[in-house]
N, C-alpha and C positions, 0 to 999 in steps of 0.2 A: 253749368246746369245743376240747380239746387237737388240735393238728395234729400228724399223724403221717407220717413220713418213711420208705419201705421200701427197703432194700438187700438184693435178692435175687442170691445167688450160685449159680454152678453152671448145671445143666442145666435144659431145660425141664420135667422133673418136678418139680424143686424151684420152679421159678416158678409151677407150679401149686398148690403148698402155700402160696405167698406170697399168691396170689390169695385163697384160703380164708381166711387170716387177716386179709388186708385187709378182706374181707366182713364177717368177724366183728365187727372193730374198728370199722367203719363203722357197723355196725348198733348197737354199744354207744355210739356218741357220738364217735367220734374222726372228725376231719376229714382226708381225705389230702391230701398235699401233695408236689409233684415239686420242691419248692426246700428243699433242707437248711437254708438260713439262715431259713426260716419255721418249722421244726419245733419242736416242744415235746418230742416224743417219737420215737425211733428204734428200729425193729425190724430187725435183721439176720437174715436167712435164710441160714444158713451152708451150705458144701459141705465135705465131708471125704473124698471119694471118693479122692483121691491127697494125699500128703504136701504137695505144692505148693499144693493147695487149702485144706489145713489151715493152712497159713503165710498165705495170702491171707486167710481167715476171721479169723484172729487179727490180723492187720494192720488190718482193718477195724474189729474190736472196739476195739483200742488207739486208733484214730483219733477214734471216736465217744467214748470213754471221756476223752480229752483235751478233747473239746468239753464234755462234761458237766463236767468238772473246772472248766472255765473259765466255767461258767453258761451256754453256748451253748443246750444242751438240759437238760431236767430228769430225763428216764428213758431208759433203754437196755434193750431185750428182745433176747434171743439165741435162735433158734430153729434147727430143722433138723439137719442131719446130725453137724456137729461136737458137738450136744448129745449125741446118740445114742452117738456115738464116744467122748467123754471122759466123759459122765454127770456126777457129782458133783464131779470133778477139774477141771471148767470153773470152777465158781464158787471153788473154792481158787485157781485161777490168775488169776481175774479177778473177786475179791469185790464190786467195784463195780457190776457188772450187777444190774439191779433185777429182772429176770425171765428164766426160763429155760423154754422150752417144747420137749419132743420132738415128733417128726415123728407120733406116735401121740396127741398131744394138742393138735392144731391149735385145737380148739374151746374149748381152755381159755385161749387167749392173752388174751382181755380180763379173765378172772378174774385171771391173772398180773399184767398190767399194772396193774390196779385193786387190787393190794395183797394178793392171795391168795398161795397158795403156789406154789413152782416144780412143774412138771409133767413128768415123764419116766415114760411109762407103757408097757405091752408093747403088742404088736401084737395086733389081734383080727380074727377072719374074721365076715362077709365085711367087704371094705373099705367103708366107709359113704360115701354121697355126701354132699358139703358142704350144708349148709342156706343159708349165705350164701357168695357168692362175688363179688370185683371184678375186672373184667378189667384185667390190666395189660400186655397185649399190644395192639397195633394193633386198632382195631375190627373190621377185615375177616378177621383170621386170628387163630386161637384154637388151644390145646393142650387136649385132653383126656384125663386120666388115667383109664385103664380099669382098672390094676390097680397094686399096689405090692408090694415085696419081690421076693425071688428065691429060688428053690431050686436053681438050676443049679450052684452051689458051684466056680465057676471057680479055678482054685488061686491067682491073682493077684488076686482081687477082693474087697474089704472090704464090699461092699455087704449081703449076707446078714447080717453083723455089725450093720451099721447101721440097716437098713431091716427086718431080719426075714424072715419066710417070705412065698412068694408068696401074695397073695389078691386076689380079683377083686371088682369092684363087680358087683351085680345088674344084669342086662338092663336092667331098667325103670329104675334109677336112671341108667345110662349114657344111655339113650334121652331121658330128662327133662334131663339135663344138656346133651346135644347139641341138643335143642331150645331150652332156655334160650340156648345159645350162638348158635344160627342166628337166634332172634328178636332178639338184641342186636346182629345185624349181621354175624356171622362168615360169611364166603364160603367160607373154607378152614378145616377142623378137622383137626388132626394128632392121632392115636390114639397115645398114648405109654404106655409100662409100662417096668420093667426088661426084660422079655419078653414083648411084646405077643401074639406068637403063641402064648402059654401061656394066653390069657384063658379063663377058665372051667375050667380042669383041676383047680381046687383044689375046684370045686363039681360034681363029677361024674367026674373022670377022664379026660376028653377035651377037647381045645380046642373052644371055642364062638365063636372069632373070626369064622368064615364066617357063621354064624347072626346074629350081631351086626351085621355089615357088611350083610347083607341087609335088615334093618331100617332101619339109619342112611341106606342110599341113597334111602329114601323122604322124606327131608327136603328138600323143594324149595327152601327157602332156601338151601341150601349147595350149591356147585358142585363144590367139591373136597373129597375125604376123603384124607388122606394117611397112610401106615402107617409108623412109626418103630419101631426098636429090634425087628426080628423076627429069628429064629432059624432058619436054614436046613432044619432036620430036621423042622420042624412047619408047613411052607409046603406046602399041600396043592394037588393039582391043581384041586379045587372052588373054592380060594380064588384060585387064579390065572384060572381061566376067568371068574369073577365079576369080578375087576379086568379081564380083557379085556373083557366084555360090558357093564360097567356104566360109562358115561361119567364117572359122579359120582365114582368112585374113581380117584386119579391112578395113572398106570401107573409107579409109583415104589416102590422098596423100600429102606429103609435096614436092612441086614443085616450087621451087625459080624461079620467072619470071624475076625480076630485072626492068623491064620497060617495056611499051607498045608503046612509039614512035618509029617509024621505022628508023629515024635518030639516036636515041640515042643507038638502039639496034644494029645498024650496028657499030656505034663506039666502042660499048662494044665488039664488036666481038661475039655476040651471034647469034645462027643458026636461032632463031625464028624471025617472023614478027608479026605485028599487027593482020593481017588476020589469021595467022597460030595459034597463041596463042588462039584468040576467037573460032577459028573452033574446036580446041582440046577440049578446056572448054566444048563447046557445045556438042562434041561427047562423053566425059567422062560422062556428066550429062545425057545424053540419055541412056547410057548402065548401069550406075551406078547411078540411081536418088537420092539415099541417100547418095552420096559421101560428104566426109569432105574434105575441100581445107584448107591447110595452104600455105602461099606463102611470100616471101620477095620482097622488092623494094629498089633500091638505088636512092635517090634523090640528086640533085646537082651535077650529073657527067658532066664532061667538055663538055662544048657546050649546056647544057640542057637550053632551053628557057621557058619563061613563058607559051607559047604555048604548048611545050612538057610536061611541068609540069601539065597543066590543063587538057591535054589528059590523063595523068596517074591517077590524081585525079578523073576524070569522070569515067574512068575505074574501079577504086575500088568502087566508088559509085554504078554503075551499075551492078557489077559482083557478089558482095555478097558473098566474101571469109569467110571462119569461123575464121580463125586466119591470121594475117599479122603482118610480122616483117619489120619495116622502118628503114633504115640506111643512115646517111648522108656519101656521098662519101668520103672516105680516100684516099689521095695521096700517093700511096705506091711506094717507090724507086724501080727502076728496071723493072717497069710495063710500058706497052706502053701509058696507059692513064696518067702517071705521067707527061709526057712532051708535052701532047696535049695542043693546044690553048684553051682559053675559059674556064680556071678554074674558077668555081663559088665560090664568097665569102663565108665565113664560116656563116656569119649572114643570107644571102639567103638559105642557106643548112638548117640552123635551122627552119628559117620560113616554108620552104616547108616540112620539116620532121614533124613539129607540126600540119600543116594542113592536111597532109595524115593521120596522126595518128587520128586527130578529124573525118575525112571522114570515117574511119574505125569503129570508136567509134559509128558513127551514124548507121551503118550497124549492129554492134553488137546489139545495143538496140532492132532493128526490130528482129533479130535473138532470142534474149531473150524472146521476148514477145510471140513468135511462140512455145517457149518450155514450157510455162506453162501449165500444166495438161498433159504433155506427160509422158508416162512410158519409162523409160531407164534401161539398164543393166549397172552396175557400177563395175569396178575393183577398190577395196579399196586399197589406198596407207598407209592407218592408219586404227584406229578403226572410225575415225570420217570423213576422207576426202578420196574422189577417184575421177575417172575419167571414162568417157564415151569413146566409141571408137573414137569419135570425137577430143579426146585431147590427144597428146602425152606427155609422162611424162617430166616435169621439164619446159616445154616451152610454153604449152596452158593452157587451164582453169581448173577448178577443181569443184566438187560437195561436199557440205558438206551435210552429212546424220542426219538427225533429226527424232525424233520419236521413235517407239517402234521397238521390235525385227523383223528384216527382215524374209520373208516367203521363202520357197523353191522356186528355179527358175522354171519357168513353163516348160512342157514337149517341147515345141517347141524350147527351147534354146539348143545350141551346149554344154552347161555346166549343162544340166538337170540332168546328172547322178552325178554331184559332191555332196559332202555332204553339206548340207546347214550349214551358217555361225552360230556362237553362238550368244547369246543374244547380245553381243559386237563384230561386225565383226572384224577379224584381217586383216592385211595387205594381199594381195593375195587372200581375197574371193571375189566372185561376189554376187552382191546384186541387186534384181529388186526393182525399186523406182519410185516414181511419181514426177516430178519436181514441186514444189510449188512456187519457187521465183527465179529470176535471175537478177544479176547486174553486169556490167562488165564482168570479166572472172570467176566470182564465181556464182555457180548456188546452190539452196538447193533443197533438196528432202526428201520426207517421204518413208520409205520402206514399202513395200507391203507384 
């Protein structure tokens, strides 16, 4: 039985594709291994969203081709976004690759590795649910891709060229996949897509995320449902009220805004405006006062002036986001923004990025001060570290648990009926604790 080592690059959406291929290969006779020196076969699921991601993917390909040349592995397969971005050019650049599979042919990975043709197929609707899947996350937390592709056509983004048009999974398939994840031990499921709030629009012309969530909250085994990659224009009051009223939905929104200047937003081909963004944030906080916000911003977009950037920095300082990702604009070939006039020098991009990060750091200091003494519910990722609902796995902050054995969760909690954790809590346990200190994205808490 050949042993398979998987390298999954990029975002959680890519990771779910790796899980599908891992399941397919395991079902066809491959044995998964976490040790590269034990592997006979390597699968690299590449990212190509940015030029830097392309470079990282190609570095990994060269690394494993070197291992293959020295006889350390027998076969190398490459899948994912780089395949879609470069297509046949990839094999011309790296002819020693044994198999190439695009994102719309994940179920052909076994055929490709077992000597069949390379597969780069067009996107089809609807997005089909995977027949096989092997979890590559920790047992207690999982990602569920509800849709793929994108129709938003932001001028800086290569995703529509790489992943094709937006297409949703049927509701019944999402529910079945969620049930399978819960049955496998997932206590937290993060719903992901390129634009999660557009779920269902390709199958009827209107969003169906609200209806999907109403069904998903009935999964008793799962304590937290988390929404990632939502667009502000499509967040309805019904969705917010459901989030407020259903304890099983984290009061957390990952809502990439990208900028606040109307001029820059228009050039980005975003639907939002400064006034619409501010109004949406105010309405969200009114309906869900304890909401946690994560967002992303791009600095140095073509034509961004000092005045545009100052407006953005002031917006970050005034709004008080919980978590912010800051990216310097990357000039991606084939995108409209790549040929726009007014390209900003790299040095200016770096300066603006650092300034915006500093502005958010000052906000974080204030938020940390307000956390001291608060009682929180923590989902443990290990015996020592966990997260509150305000922090998504791997990208946000964490809580270090110190002190004695945790007590049983109080009767008012949605997990009150769960068995209390042992003296040393395990990953997947929920613990009630009081924050004692906080610095940056690390908080410390004493169990109650």
